[in-house]
C-alpha positions as a Markdown table, in Angstrom:
| # | Residue | x | y | z |
|---|---|---|---|---|
| 1 | Met | -2.4 | -18.6 | 29.0 |
| 2 | Glu | -5.1 | -16.3 | 27.6 |
| 3 | Phe | -3.5 | -14.0 | 25.0 |
| 4 | Asn | -5.0 | -12.2 | 22.0 |
| 5 | His | -2.4 | -10.9 | 19.4 |
| 6 | Met | -2.8 | -7.4 | 18.0 |
| 7 | Asp | -1.1 | -6.0 | 15.0 |
| 8 | Ala | 0.3 | -2.5 | 14.4 |
| 9 | Arg | -2.9 | -1.1 | 12.9 |
| 10 | Ala | -4.8 | -2.1 | 16.0 |
| 11 | Tyr | -2.3 | -0.4 | 18.2 |
| 12 | Arg | -2.6 | 2.9 | 16.2 |
| 13 | Ala | -6.3 | 2.9 | 16.8 |
| 14 | Leu | -6.0 | 2.7 | 20.6 |
| 15 | Gly | -6.5 | 5.7 | 22.7 |
| 16 | Thr | -3.9 | 6.9 | 25.2 |
| 17 | Asn | -5.3 | 5.0 | 28.2 |
| 18 | Ala | -6.1 | 1.8 | 26.3 |
| 19 | Tyr | -2.6 | 1.9 | 24.7 |
| 20 | Ala | -1.0 | 2.4 | 28.1 |
| 21 | Gln | -2.9 | -0.6 | 29.6 |
| 22 | Arg | -2.0 | -2.8 | 26.6 |
| 23 | Arg | 1.6 | -1.8 | 26.8 |
| 24 | Glu | 1.7 | -2.6 | 30.5 |
| 25 | Leu | 0.1 | -6.0 | 29.8 |
| 26 | Ile | 2.7 | -7.0 | 27.1 |
| 27 | Ile | 5.6 | -5.9 | 29.2 |
| 28 | Glu | 4.3 | -7.9 | 32.1 |
| 29 | Leu | 3.8 | -11.0 | 29.9 |
| 30 | Ala | 7.3 | -10.6 | 28.4 |
| 31 | Thr | 8.9 | -10.2 | 31.8 |
| 32 | Asn | 7.0 | -13.0 | 33.5 |
| 33 | Leu | 6.4 | -15.5 | 30.7 |
| 34 | Pro | 4.5 | -18.5 | 32.1 |
| 35 | Glu | 5.9 | -22.0 | 31.8 |
| 36 | Asp | 2.9 | -23.2 | 29.6 |
| 37 | Ala | 3.5 | -20.6 | 26.9 |
| 38 | Thr | 3.7 | -22.0 | 23.4 |
| 39 | Asp | 6.2 | -21.2 | 20.8 |
| 40 | Glu | 3.6 | -19.3 | 18.8 |
| 41 | Gln | 2.6 | -17.2 | 21.9 |
| 42 | Met | 6.3 | -16.4 | 22.5 |
| 43 | Arg | 6.7 | -15.3 | 18.9 |
| 44 | Glu | 3.5 | -13.2 | 19.1 |
| 45 | Ile | 4.7 | -11.5 | 22.4 |
| 46 | Asp | 8.1 | -10.8 | 20.9 |
| 47 | Ala | 6.4 | -9.3 | 17.8 |
| 48 | Glu | 4.2 | -7.1 | 20.0 |
| 49 | Val | 7.2 | -5.9 | 22.0 |
| 50 | Glu | 8.8 | -4.7 | 18.7 |
| 51 | Ile | 5.5 | -3.1 | 17.6 |
| 52 | Ile | 5.3 | -1.3 | 21.0 |
| 53 | Arg | 8.8 | 0.0 | 20.5 |
| 54 | Ser | 7.9 | 1.4 | 17.1 |
| 55 | Glu | 4.6 | 2.8 | 18.4 |
| 56 | Asp | 6.3 | 4.5 | 21.3 |
| 57 | Ala | 8.7 | 6.2 | 18.8 |
| 58 | Arg | 5.8 | 7.1 | 16.5 |
| 59 | Arg | 3.7 | 8.7 | 19.3 |
| 60 | Glu | 6.7 | 10.6 | 20.6 |
| 61 | Gly | 7.4 | 11.9 | 17.0 |
| 62 | Val | 3.7 | 12.9 | 16.7 |
| 63 | Ala | 3.9 | 14.8 | 20.0 |
| 64 | Gln | 7.1 | 16.6 | 19.0 |
| 65 | Leu | 5.7 | 17.5 | 15.6 |
| 66 | Arg | 2.5 | 18.8 | 17.2 |
| 67 | Ser | 4.6 | 20.9 | 19.6 |
| 68 | Ala | 6.7 | 22.3 | 16.8 |
| 69 | Lys | 3.6 | 23.3 | 14.8 |
| 70 | Ala | 2.1 | 24.9 | 17.8 |
| 71 | Ala | 5.3 | 26.9 | 18.3 |
| 72 | Lys | 5.2 | 28.0 | 14.6 |
| 73 | Val | 1.6 | 29.2 | 14.9 |
| 74 | Ser | 2.3 | 31.1 | 18.2 |
| 75 | Ser | 5.2 | 32.9 | 16.4 |
| 76 | Gly | 3.0 | 33.9 | 13.5 |
| 77 | Glu | 4.0 | 31.2 | 11.1 |
| 78 | Gly | 1.5 | 28.8 | 9.6 |
| 79 | Leu | 0.6 | 26.6 | 6.7 |
| 80 | Val | 0.5 | 27.8 | 3.1 |
| 81 | Ile | -3.0 | 28.5 | 1.9 |
| 82 | Asp | -3.7 | 27.5 | -1.7 |
| 83 | Lys | -6.8 | 29.0 | -3.3 |
| 84 | Thr | -8.2 | 27.5 | -6.6 |
| 85 | Ala | -11.6 | 27.8 | -8.2 |
| 86 | Gln | -12.0 | 24.0 | -8.5 |
| 87 | Arg | -10.7 | 23.0 | -5.1 |
| 88 | Gly | -11.6 | 25.9 | -2.8 |
| 89 | Ile | -9.3 | 26.7 | 0.1 |
| 90 | Gln | -6.9 | 24.0 | 1.2 |
| 91 | Glu | -4.1 | 23.9 | 3.7 |
| 92 | Ile | -0.9 | 22.4 | 2.4 |
| 93 | Asp | 1.5 | 20.9 | 4.8 |
| 94 | Arg | 5.0 | 21.5 | 3.5 |
| 95 | Thr | 6.6 | 19.1 | 6.1 |
| 96 | Glu | 7.2 | 15.4 | 5.7 |
| 97 | Glu | 3.8 | 14.8 | 7.4 |
| 98 | Ala | 2.3 | 15.6 | 4.0 |
| 99 | Leu | 3.4 | 12.1 | 2.9 |
| 100 | Gly | 0.8 | 10.7 | 5.4 |
| 101 | Ser | -2.1 | 12.9 | 4.3 |
| 102 | Glu | -5.2 | 11.7 | 2.4 |
| 103 | Glu | -4.5 | 14.3 | -0.2 |
| 104 | Tyr | -1.1 | 12.8 | -1.0 |
| 105 | Glu | -2.6 | 9.3 | -0.9 |
| 106 | Arg | -5.2 | 10.3 | -3.6 |
| 107 | Ala | -2.5 | 12.0 | -5.7 |
| 108 | Phe | -0.3 | 8.9 | -5.5 |
| 109 | Ala | -3.3 | 6.6 | -6.5 |
| 110 | Ala | -4.0 | 8.9 | -9.5 |
| 111 | Tyr | -0.3 | 8.8 | -10.5 |
| 112 | Ile | -0.1 | 5.0 | -10.3 |
| 113 | Thr | -3.5 | 4.2 | -11.9 |
| 114 | Arg | -3.8 | 6.9 | -14.6 |
| 115 | Gly | -0.3 | 8.4 | -14.8 |
| 116 | Ala | -1.7 | 11.7 | -13.6 |
| 117 | Glu | 0.7 | 14.6 | -12.9 |
| 118 | Ile | 1.7 | 15.1 | -9.3 |
| 119 | Pro | 0.2 | 18.3 | -7.9 |
| 120 | Ser | 2.8 | 21.1 | -7.4 |
| 121 | Glu | 2.5 | 21.1 | -3.6 |
| 122 | Phe | 3.8 | 17.5 | -3.7 |
| 123 | Ala | 6.5 | 18.0 | -6.3 |
| 124 | Gln | 9.2 | 17.8 | -3.7 |
| 125 | Tyr | 8.5 | 14.1 | -3.3 |
| 126 | Ala | 8.8 | 13.2 | -7.0 |
| 127 | Gln | 11.9 | 12.4 | -8.9 |
| 128 | Arg | 14.1 | 15.5 | -9.6 |
| 129 | Lys | 14.2 | 15.6 | -13.4 |
| 130 | Asp | 16.9 | 18.2 | -13.7 |
| 131 | Thr | 19.6 | 16.2 | -11.8 |
| 132 | Val | 21.2 | 12.9 | -12.0 |
| 133 | Thr | 18.8 | 10.3 | -10.7 |
| 134 | Thr | 20.1 | 7.8 | -8.0 |
| 135 | Thr | 18.5 | 5.0 | -6.3 |
| 136 | Asn | 17.6 | 7.3 | -3.4 |
| 137 | Asp | 15.4 | 9.7 | -5.5 |
| 138 | Thr | 13.9 | 7.5 | -8.2 |
| 139 | Gly | 10.2 | 7.9 | -8.8 |
| 140 | Leu | 7.6 | 9.1 | -6.3 |
| 141 | Ala | 7.7 | 8.5 | -2.6 |
| 142 | Ile | 5.0 | 6.0 | -1.5 |
| 143 | Pro | 2.7 | 7.5 | 1.2 |
| 144 | Thr | 3.8 | 6.7 | 4.7 |
| 145 | Thr | 0.5 | 5.0 | 5.5 |
| 146 | Leu | 1.0 | 2.6 | 2.6 |
| 147 | Ser | 4.6 | 2.0 | 3.3 |
| 148 | Ser | 3.8 | 1.1 | 6.9 |
| 149 | Arg | 1.1 | -1.3 | 5.8 |
| 150 | Val | 3.4 | -2.9 | 3.2 |
| 151 | Val | 6.1 | -3.5 | 5.9 |
| 152 | Glu | 3.4 | -4.8 | 8.3 |
| 153 | Glu | 2.1 | -7.2 | 5.7 |
| 154 | Met | 5.6 | -8.4 | 4.8 |
| 155 | Arg | 6.2 | -9.2 | 8.5 |
| 156 | Glu | 2.8 | -11.0 | 8.7 |
| 157 | His | 3.1 | -13.2 | 5.7 |
| 158 | Ala | 6.8 | -13.7 | 4.9 |
| 159 | Leu | 8.4 | -16.8 | 6.2 |
| 160 | Leu | 11.9 | -15.7 | 7.2 |
| 161 | Tyr | 11.9 | -11.9 | 7.1 |
| 162 | Pro | 9.8 | -11.4 | 10.3 |
| 163 | Tyr | 12.4 | -13.2 | 12.4 |
| 164 | Val | 15.6 | -11.5 | 11.3 |
| 165 | Thr | 17.2 | -8.4 | 12.8 |
| 166 | His | 16.1 | -5.1 | 11.3 |
| 167 | Asp | 18.1 | -2.0 | 11.4 |
| 168 | Asn | 18.8 | 1.2 | 9.4 |
| 169 | Val | 22.4 | 2.2 | 9.4 |
| 170 | Pro | 24.3 | 4.1 | 6.6 |
| 171 | Gly | 25.7 | 1.9 | 3.8 |
| 172 | Gly | 29.3 | 1.7 | 2.8 |
| 173 | Val | 30.6 | 1.7 | 6.4 |
| 174 | Asp | 32.4 | -1.1 | 8.1 |
| 175 | Tyr | 30.6 | -2.0 | 11.3 |
| 176 | Pro | 31.9 | -4.3 | 14.1 |
| 177 | Val | 29.4 | -7.1 | 14.5 |
| 178 | Ile | 29.4 | -6.3 | 18.2 |
| 179 | Asn | 27.5 | -3.1 | 17.4 |
| 180 | Phe | 24.5 | -5.2 | 16.5 |
| 181 | Lys | 25.2 | -8.1 | 19.0 |
| 182 | Pro | 26.3 | -6.5 | 22.2 |
| 183 | Thr | 27.8 | -8.7 | 24.9 |
| 184 | Ala | 27.9 | -8.2 | 28.7 |
| 185 | Thr | 31.0 | -8.5 | 30.9 |
| 186 | Trp | 31.4 | -8.7 | 34.6 |
| 187 | Ile | 33.4 | -5.7 | 35.9 |
| 188 | Thr | 34.9 | -4.4 | 39.1 |
| 189 | Glu | 35.5 | -1.0 | 40.5 |
| 190 | Ala | 39.1 | -1.2 | 39.3 |
| 191 | Ala | 38.5 | -2.8 | 35.9 |
| 192 | Val | 36.1 | -2.1 | 33.0 |
| 193 | Ser | 35.2 | -4.3 | 30.1 |
| 194 | Asp | 37.6 | -4.4 | 27.2 |
| 195 | Val | 37.0 | -2.5 | 24.1 |
| 196 | Gln | 36.3 | -5.3 | 21.6 |
| 197 | Asp | 35.5 | -3.2 | 18.5 |
| 198 | Ala | 39.1 | -3.4 | 17.2 |
| 199 | Lys | 39.1 | -7.2 | 17.3 |
| 200 | Ala | 35.4 | -7.8 | 16.2 |
| 201 | Glu | 34.5 | -9.1 | 12.8 |
| 202 | Arg | 33.1 | -6.4 | 10.7 |
| 203 | Val | 30.3 | -6.2 | 8.1 |
| 204 | Ser | 29.3 | -3.5 | 5.6 |
| 205 | Phe | 26.0 | -2.9 | 3.9 |
| 206 | Lys | 25.3 | -1.5 | 0.5 |
| 207 | Tyr | 22.3 | 0.2 | -1.2 |
| 208 | Tyr | 20.6 | -2.5 | -3.3 |
| 209 | Ala | 17.3 | -1.8 | -5.0 |
| 210 | Leu | 14.5 | -4.4 | -4.7 |
| 211 | Glu | 12.2 | -3.9 | -7.6 |
| 212 | Val | 8.6 | -5.1 | -8.2 |
| 213 | Arg | 7.1 | -4.4 | -11.6 |
| 214 | Thr | 3.3 | -4.5 | -12.3 |
| 215 | Ala | 1.2 | -3.6 | -15.3 |
| 216 | Arg | -1.0 | -0.5 | -14.7 |
| 217 | Thr | -4.0 | -2.6 | -15.5 |
| 218 | Ala | -3.4 | -4.5 | -12.3 |
| 219 | Leu | -4.4 | -1.4 | -10.2 |
| 220 | Gln | -6.3 | 1.0 | -12.4 |
| 221 | Asn | -9.7 | -0.7 | -12.1 |
| 222 | Tyr | -10.0 | 0.1 | -8.4 |
| 223 | Thr | -12.4 | 3.1 | -8.1 |
| 224 | Thr | -12.2 | 3.9 | -4.4 |
| 225 | Leu | -9.1 | 4.9 | -2.5 |
| 226 | Lys | -9.5 | 2.1 | 0.1 |
| 227 | Ala | -9.8 | -0.6 | -2.6 |
| 228 | Phe | -6.7 | 0.8 | -4.3 |
| 229 | Asn | -4.7 | 0.9 | -1.1 |
| 230 | Asp | -5.7 | -2.6 | -0.1 |
| 231 | Arg | -4.7 | -4.0 | -3.5 |
| 232 | Tyr | -1.5 | -2.0 | -3.7 |
| 233 | Val | -0.4 | -3.2 | -0.3 |
| 234 | Ala | -1.1 | -6.8 | -1.1 |
| 235 | Ile | 0.8 | -6.7 | -4.4 |
| 236 | Ala | 3.9 | -5.0 | -3.0 |
| 237 | Ala | 4.1 | -6.9 | 0.3 |
| 238 | Ala | 3.7 | -10.3 | -1.2 |
| 239 | Ala | 6.3 | -9.8 | -3.9 |
| 240 | Met | 8.9 | -8.0 | -1.6 |
| 241 | Gly | 8.3 | -10.5 | 1.3 |
| 242 | Asp | 9.0 | -13.5 | -1.1 |
| 243 | Ala | 12.1 | -11.7 | -2.5 |
| 244 | Leu | 13.5 | -11.0 | 0.9 |
| 245 | Asp | 12.9 | -14.6 | 2.1 |
| 246 | Leu | 14.7 | -15.9 | -0.9 |
| 247 | Ala | 17.6 | -13.4 | -0.4 |
| 248 | Ile | 18.0 | -14.3 | 3.3 |
| 249 | Ala | 18.5 | -18.0 | 2.3 |
| 250 | Asn | 20.2 | -17.8 | -1.1 |
| 251 | Gly | 21.2 | -14.2 | -1.9 |
| 252 | Thr | 24.4 | -14.0 | -3.9 |
| 253 | Gly | 25.6 | -10.8 | -2.3 |
| 254 | Ser | 26.1 | -9.2 | -5.8 |
| 255 | Gly | 23.3 | -6.7 | -6.4 |
| 256 | Gln | 21.3 | -8.3 | -3.6 |
| 257 | Pro | 21.7 | -9.4 | 0.0 |
| 258 | Leu | 24.0 | -12.2 | 0.9 |
| 259 | Gly | 22.2 | -15.3 | 1.9 |
| 260 | Ile | 23.1 | -17.8 | 4.6 |
| 261 | Thr | 23.8 | -20.6 | 2.1 |
| 262 | Lys | 26.1 | -18.4 | 0.0 |
| 263 | Asp | 28.1 | -16.8 | 2.9 |
| 264 | Pro | 31.6 | -18.4 | 2.9 |
| 265 | Arg | 31.8 | -17.7 | 6.6 |
| 266 | Val | 29.2 | -20.4 | 7.3 |
| 267 | Lys | 31.6 | -23.4 | 7.6 |
| 268 | Thr | 29.7 | -25.9 | 9.7 |
| 269 | Lys | 27.9 | -28.5 | 7.6 |
| 270 | Ala | 26.0 | -31.7 | 8.3 |
| 271 | Ala | 25.8 | -34.3 | 5.5 |
| 272 | Met | 22.8 | -36.7 | 5.3 |
| 273 | Lys | 22.3 | -39.7 | 3.1 |
| 274 | Ala | 18.9 | -40.7 | 1.8 |
| 275 | Ala | 19.0 | -44.0 | 3.8 |
| 276 | Asp | 19.6 | -42.0 | 7.0 |
| 277 | Met | 17.0 | -39.4 | 6.6 |
| 278 | Thr | 14.5 | -41.3 | 8.8 |
| 279 | Lys | 17.0 | -42.5 | 11.4 |
| 280 | Trp | 16.8 | -40.7 | 14.7 |
| 281 | Asp | 20.3 | -41.6 | 15.8 |
| 282 | Thr | 21.9 | -40.4 | 12.6 |
| 283 | Trp | 20.2 | -37.0 | 12.9 |
| 284 | His | 21.6 | -36.8 | 16.4 |
| 285 | Lys | 25.1 | -37.8 | 15.4 |
| 286 | Asn | 25.4 | -35.8 | 12.1 |
| 287 | Phe | 23.4 | -32.7 | 12.9 |
| 288 | Lys | 22.3 | -32.1 | 16.5 |
| 289 | Ala | 25.7 | -32.9 | 17.9 |
| 290 | Lys | 27.1 | -30.0 | 15.9 |
| 291 | Ile | 24.9 | -27.4 | 17.6 |
| 292 | Lys | 26.9 | -25.3 | 19.9 |
| 293 | Pro | 25.3 | -24.8 | 23.3 |
| 294 | Ala | 25.4 | -21.0 | 23.0 |
| 295 | Tyr | 23.4 | -21.3 | 19.7 |
| 296 | Ser | 20.8 | -23.8 | 20.8 |
| 297 | Asn | 17.9 | -21.4 | 20.3 |
| 298 | Gly | 17.9 | -21.6 | 16.5 |
| 299 | Val | 15.3 | -22.9 | 14.0 |
| 300 | Ile | 15.4 | -25.5 | 11.2 |
| 301 | Ile | 14.5 | -24.2 | 7.8 |
| 302 | Met | 13.6 | -26.9 | 5.3 |
| 303 | Asn | 11.4 | -27.7 | 2.4 |
| 304 | Asn | 7.9 | -28.8 | 3.5 |
| 305 | Ala | 8.2 | -31.9 | 1.3 |
| 306 | Thr | 11.3 | -32.9 | 3.1 |
| 307 | Phe | 9.6 | -32.4 | 6.5 |
| 308 | Glu | 6.5 | -34.4 | 5.5 |
| 309 | Gln | 8.3 | -37.3 | 3.8 |
| 310 | Tyr | 11.3 | -37.9 | 6.1 |
| 311 | Val | 10.8 | -36.1 | 9.4 |
| 312 | Asn | 7.1 | -36.1 | 10.2 |
| 313 | Gly | 6.3 | -39.3 | 12.0 |
| 314 | Met | 9.9 | -40.2 | 12.9 |
| 315 | Val | 10.4 | -42.1 | 16.2 |
| 316 | Asp | 13.4 | -42.7 | 18.4 |
| 317 | Thr | 14.9 | -46.0 | 19.3 |
| 318 | Asn | 12.1 | -46.5 | 21.9 |
| 319 | Gly | 9.3 | -45.8 | 19.5 |
| 320 | Asn | 8.5 | -42.3 | 20.8 |
| 321 | Pro | 7.7 | -39.6 | 18.3 |
| 322 | Ile | 10.5 | -37.0 | 18.0 |
| 323 | Cys | 8.6 | -34.7 | 15.6 |
| 324 | His | 5.6 | -32.8 | 17.0 |
| 325 | Thr | 3.0 | -30.7 | 15.3 |
| 326 | Thr | 0.9 | -28.5 | 17.5 |
| 327 | Tyr | -1.6 | -25.7 | 16.7 |
| 328 | Gly | -1.3 | -22.1 | 18.0 |
| 329 | Val | -4.1 | -19.9 | 19.3 |
| 330 | Asn | -4.8 | -18.8 | 15.7 |
| 331 | Gly | -4.9 | -22.4 | 14.3 |
| 332 | Gln | -1.4 | -22.1 | 12.8 |
| 333 | Glu | 0.6 | -25.3 | 12.6 |
| 334 | Ile | 3.8 | -25.2 | 14.8 |
| 335 | Lys | 6.2 | -27.9 | 13.7 |
| 336 | Arg | 9.1 | -29.1 | 16.0 |
| 337 | Phe | 11.9 | -31.5 | 15.4 |
| 338 | Leu | 14.7 | -32.5 | 17.8 |
| 339 | Gly | 13.5 | -29.7 | 20.1 |
| 340 | Lys | 13.7 | -27.0 | 17.4 |
| 341 | Thr | 11.0 | -25.1 | 15.6 |
| 342 | Val | 10.8 | -26.0 | 11.9 |
| 343 | Ile | 10.0 | -23.3 | 9.4 |
| 344 | Pro | 8.7 | -25.1 | 6.2 |
| 345 | Val | 9.5 | -23.3 | 3.0 |
| 346 | Gly | 8.8 | -23.9 | -0.7 |
| 347 | Asp | 11.0 | -25.0 | -3.6 |
| 348 | Glu | 12.0 | -21.5 | -4.5 |
| 349 | Ile | 13.9 | -21.1 | -1.2 |
| 350 | Leu | 15.2 | -24.7 | -0.6 |
| 351 | Lys | 14.8 | -27.8 | -2.7 |
| 352 | Asp | 13.3 | -30.8 | -1.1 |
| 353 | Phe | 15.8 | -33.6 | -0.3 |
| 354 | Asp | 15.0 | -35.8 | -3.2 |
| 355 | Ala | 15.3 | -33.0 | -5.8 |
| 356 | Ala | 18.6 | -31.6 | -4.3 |
| 357 | Ala | 21.8 | -32.6 | -6.0 |
| 358 | Asn | 24.7 | -34.1 | -4.1 |
| 359 | Thr | 26.4 | -31.6 | -1.7 |
| 360 | Glu | 23.5 | -29.2 | -2.2 |
| 361 | Val | 22.0 | -27.5 | 0.8 |
| 362 | Phe | 18.5 | -28.9 | 1.7 |
| 363 | Ala | 18.0 | -27.4 | 5.1 |
| 364 | Ile | 19.5 | -24.6 | 7.3 |
| 365 | Tyr | 19.9 | -24.3 | 11.1 |
| 366 | Ala | 20.2 | -20.7 | 12.4 |
| 367 | Asn | 19.0 | -18.2 | 14.9 |
| 368 | Leu | 17.5 | -15.8 | 12.4 |
| 369 | Lys | 18.3 | -12.9 | 14.8 |
| 370 | Asp | 21.9 | -13.5 | 13.7 |
| 371 | Tyr | 20.9 | -12.3 | 10.2 |
| 372 | Met | 20.3 | -8.6 | 9.5 |
| 373 | Ile | 18.3 | -6.7 | 7.0 |
| 374 | Asn | 19.4 | -3.1 | 6.7 |
| 375 | Ser | 16.8 | -0.7 | 5.2 |
| 376 | Asn | 15.0 | 2.6 | 5.9 |
| 377 | Leu | 11.9 | 0.8 | 4.6 |
| 378 | Gln | 11.0 | 3.9 | 2.6 |
| 379 | Leu | 9.4 | 2.7 | -0.7 |
| 380 | Arg | 9.2 | 4.6 | -4.0 |
| 381 | Ala | 7.2 | 4.0 | -7.1 |
| 382 | Asp | 7.7 | 5.0 | -10.7 |
| 383 | Asn | 5.6 | 4.8 | -13.9 |
| 384 | Trp | 7.2 | 3.9 | -17.2 |
| 385 | Glu | 6.2 | 2.8 | -20.7 |
| 386 | Asp | 7.3 | -0.6 | -22.0 |
| 387 | Lys | 8.2 | 0.2 | -25.7 |
| 388 | Asp | 8.2 | -3.4 | -26.6 |
| 389 | Thr | 4.7 | -4.1 | -25.5 |
| 390 | Asn | 3.3 | -0.6 | -25.6 |
| 391 | Arg | 2.0 | -1.0 | -22.1 |
| 392 | Phe | 2.4 | 1.3 | -19.1 |
| 393 | Lys | 3.9 | -0.3 | -16.1 |
| 394 | Thr | 4.8 | 0.6 | -12.6 |
| 395 | Arg | 7.8 | -0.4 | -10.6 |
| 396 | His | 8.1 | -0.3 | -6.8 |
| 397 | Leu | 11.5 | 0.1 | -5.2 |
| 398 | Leu | 12.8 | -0.8 | -1.7 |
| 399 | Ile | 16.4 | 0.1 | -0.9 |
| 400 | Ala | 17.9 | -2.7 | 1.3 |
| 401 | Asp | 20.8 | -5.0 | 2.0 |
| 402 | Gly | 21.3 | -8.0 | 4.3 |
| 403 | Lys | 23.8 | -10.5 | 5.5 |
| 404 | Pro | 24.6 | -12.8 | 8.4 |
| 405 | Leu | 26.0 | -11.1 | 11.4 |
| 406 | Asp | 27.2 | -14.1 | 13.5 |
| 407 | Thr | 27.8 | -17.3 | 11.4 |
| 408 | Thr | 29.3 | -19.3 | 14.3 |
| 409 | Gly | 26.0 | -21.0 | 15.2 |
| 410 | Met | 24.7 | -21.6 | 11.6 |
| 411 | Ile | 24.7 | -25.1 | 10.1 |
| 412 | Leu | 24.1 | -26.1 | 6.5 |
| 413 | Leu | 22.5 | -29.5 | 6.0 |
| 414 | Thr | 23.7 | -31.0 | 2.7 |
| 415 | Lys | 22.7 | -34.1 | 0.7 |
| 416 | Ser | 25.2 | -36.8 | 0.6 |
| 417 | Ala | 25.6 | -39.5 | -2.0 |
| 418 | Gly | 24.7 | -43.0 | -1.0 |
């Protein structure tokens, strides 16, 4: 199957006709997926479907905003005109669209790299100094162009974050899990499906702040706006993507998301001894037999050293390899074991089997769509002075929470003594 993956930036650059053609192509591919499609191609198509949904919403928002502005102009209203000797005549957009303007990008870059004051026309996006500061109004709002790129890079380079469910619902409210995992029921003319909300398991999300701190020197040497933006996106996306991956697996739920390995609702475990790690029949008996049919589309998350030392090269009782490594259209390795995709991770997320203590989790089986990150993905930044080192630093904040939605199909693989 011939298929060239496109990212969100490429979609935004497409004209109306080209976008419509690409949209039709992806919908056709997703609807009639060929039998020879690889796992990587299926993931790429799924990712593009999500991008198309976001792009549809963005383009509809732009059209609505354009119509609203046209209505204001026709009624005699318009943009505020600011005249200054140094800057000439400039139009200042007082709406949220100002966050996406190049003027705001330049003001933000100056604030981060030199600690420059925010121009008065953008003061509404800065921290309110005369009120009590909360996590919702700390620092300065990051330009929407940069926020979108940070989120895109997080989805491109993070290991687990791209595959979980993403939503933006108010925190502090108990939600039935069925709200995020709807089910279908056969009905008749005389009977409708039962209202399951009252019986459904419920989850609640909080407002946790994910913070990334950098020294101002890390960004102040970039002289062009593009160079600053590229470096800023790389720093924020890498740090936040790594932190979210770690939280999805091991978050404590206190001041941070609740991870799969720490959720007491995940009760299914599969213990493996060192002597059995290379035995095909033991993996089937101890682990694969515990996978419920309704949850057979999960992935295995394990340390790369565990995979390479114990799994890669394993054969069944007939000598046939049961671990396969293939290469996607972009050259990326696709590792599969027992018919499941393997996501290899580093020591910071899961220890390798040899380093793990007895009873410690060394691998996870889960459909990552059953884990949800709740965030509006609006980032903020704030400059501050470290009095201990006499250095100016910048912190970047993302408000988010996360936890498993449906733990029924999740399995924790633990190390057993012996």
